[in-house]
C-alpha positions as CSV (number, residue, x, y, z in Angstrom):
1,M,-142.5,123.1,-85.1
2,T,-142.1,126.0,-87.5
3,G,-144.8,127.5,-89.7
4,G,-142.4,128.7,-92.3
5,P,-142.6,128.6,-96.1
6,A,-141.5,124.9,-96.3
7,T,-144.5,123.9,-94.1
8,D,-146.8,126.1,-96.2
9,E,-145.6,124.6,-99.4
10,A,-145.8,121.0,-98.1
11,T,-149.4,121.5,-96.9
12,E,-150.7,123.5,-99.8
13,P,-152.0,120.5,-101.8
14,Y,-153.8,119.2,-98.7
15,R,-155.2,122.7,-98.0
16,R,-156.6,123.0,-101.6
17,R,-158.2,119.5,-101.5
18,I,-159.6,119.9,-98.0
19,A,-161.0,123.3,-99.1
20,E,-162.9,121.4,-101.9
21,I,-164.1,118.8,-99.4
22,W,-165.3,121.4,-97.0
23,S,-167.0,123.4,-99.8
24,A,-168.9,120.3,-100.8
25,A,-169.9,119.5,-97.2
26,L,-170.9,123.1,-96.4
27,G,-172.5,123.9,-99.7
28,T,-170.5,127.1,-99.9
29,P,-167.1,128.0,-101.3
30,V,-164.2,127.7,-98.9
31,T,-161.0,129.3,-100.1
32,D,-159.3,131.0,-97.2
33,A,-156.8,129.2,-95.0
34,G,-158.4,131.0,-92.0
35,H,-161.9,129.6,-92.7
36,H,-163.4,128.2,-89.5
37,F,-165.6,125.2,-90.3
38,F,-168.2,125.7,-87.6
39,A,-168.3,129.5,-87.7
40,G,-168.8,129.1,-91.4
41,G,-172.0,127.2,-90.8
42,G,-170.8,123.7,-90.3
43,D,-172.6,121.3,-88.0
44,S,-171.9,117.9,-86.6
45,F,-173.4,116.1,-89.6
46,Q,-171.3,118.1,-92.1
47,A,-168.2,117.6,-89.9
48,A,-168.8,113.8,-90.0
49,L,-169.2,113.9,-93.8
50,A,-166.1,116.0,-94.3
51,T,-164.0,113.9,-92.0
52,A,-165.2,110.6,-93.7
53,T,-164.2,112.0,-97.0
54,V,-160.7,113.0,-95.7
55,R,-160.3,109.5,-94.2
56,R,-161.2,107.8,-97.6
57,E,-159.1,110.3,-99.6
58,W,-155.8,109.6,-97.7
59,G,-156.6,106.3,-95.9
60,L,-156.4,107.8,-92.5
61,E,-157.7,106.7,-89.2
62,I,-159.0,110.1,-88.0
63,T,-162.2,111.0,-86.2
64,V,-164.5,114.1,-86.2
65,Q,-162.6,115.1,-83.0
66,L,-159.7,116.2,-85.1
67,L,-161.9,118.7,-86.9
68,I,-163.5,119.8,-83.6
69,D,-160.0,120.4,-82.2
70,H,-158.7,122.1,-85.3
71,P,-161.7,123.7,-87.1
72,V,-159.6,126.3,-89.1
73,L,-158.7,125.1,-92.6
74,G,-155.0,125.9,-92.4
75,D,-154.6,124.1,-89.1
76,F,-156.7,121.1,-90.0
77,S,-154.8,120.7,-93.3
78,E,-151.5,120.8,-91.5
79,R,-152.7,118.1,-89.1
80,V,-153.9,115.9,-92.0
81,A,-150.6,116.4,-93.8
82,R,-148.8,115.2,-90.6
83,C,-151.0,112.2,-90.3
84,V,-150.2,111.2,-93.9
85,D,-146.5,111.7,-93.2
86,E,-146.7,109.6,-90.1
87,R,-148.2,106.6,-91.8
């Protein structure tokens, strides 16, 4: 896998929307692709809330474990984009 510009362009809409979802769940603005969900104050309840919103938004069958395994916004967004593409 390459992390070049094409990947960045393809995941940008996901990253923007997930940043909004995380901001709502955390109660604080999330704008940086390097934002770490848990280091930024997130807990298991907020992770479940954010993950449920992502599931509803894109009709995915993902669990909180995806967020635990990929807690950085850019990485999580890329994983979500892949899941959408694989449907």
